[in-house]
Structure formats: C-alpha cells, structure tokens
N, C-alpha and C positions, 0 to 999 in steps of 0.2 A: 555913568558908573566908572569908578576908579579902576585903574589898571593894577593887576596884582603885583607887577614889578615895582610900580610906584609905591604901593603899600609896603612891600618888603624893604625898599630903599629907605623909606621914612622910618620904619621900625628899626632898621639897622643903625641909622644915624642916631636915633633917640637912645638906643642901647649903648652905642659908642659914647655918647655924651654922658650917660649915667655911669658907665664904667670909668670914664675919666674922672668924674667928680668923686666917685667912691674911692678910686685909687689915691686921689689927692687927700681926701679926708682921712683915709686909713694911714697913709704915710705920715700925715701931720700928727695923728693920734699916736702912732708908733714912736715917732721922734720925740713927742712930748712926754710919753710915759718913760721912754728910755732916759731922757734928760732928768726926769723926776727920780728915777731909780738910781741914777748916778749921783744925784745930789743927796739922796737919803742914804746912799751906801748899800742899797739892796741890789741883788742880782736881777737882771731882766727876765 
C-alpha cells in the first residue's frame, strides 16, 4: 500500500508541472494576441 505522503507529493508535483505548462501556454497566447492587436492597430 502506498504512503499518503508519497501520493500527496506525486500529486503536488503533477499539479506543479501542469501549472507551469499552463503558465507558459497562457503567456505565449497573451503575447501572441498582444502582438496581433498591435499589428492590426486594435487595443488589447
């Protein structure tokens, strides 16, 4: 049987990885949409 602490650590690590990926994707999308808005002359 697995230890509860091990499970919590594994879940925390997975959530951290997901948060990092989401942060990168969101920042990329934001910078891309901001660049597009600047190029088209629209306000973000």
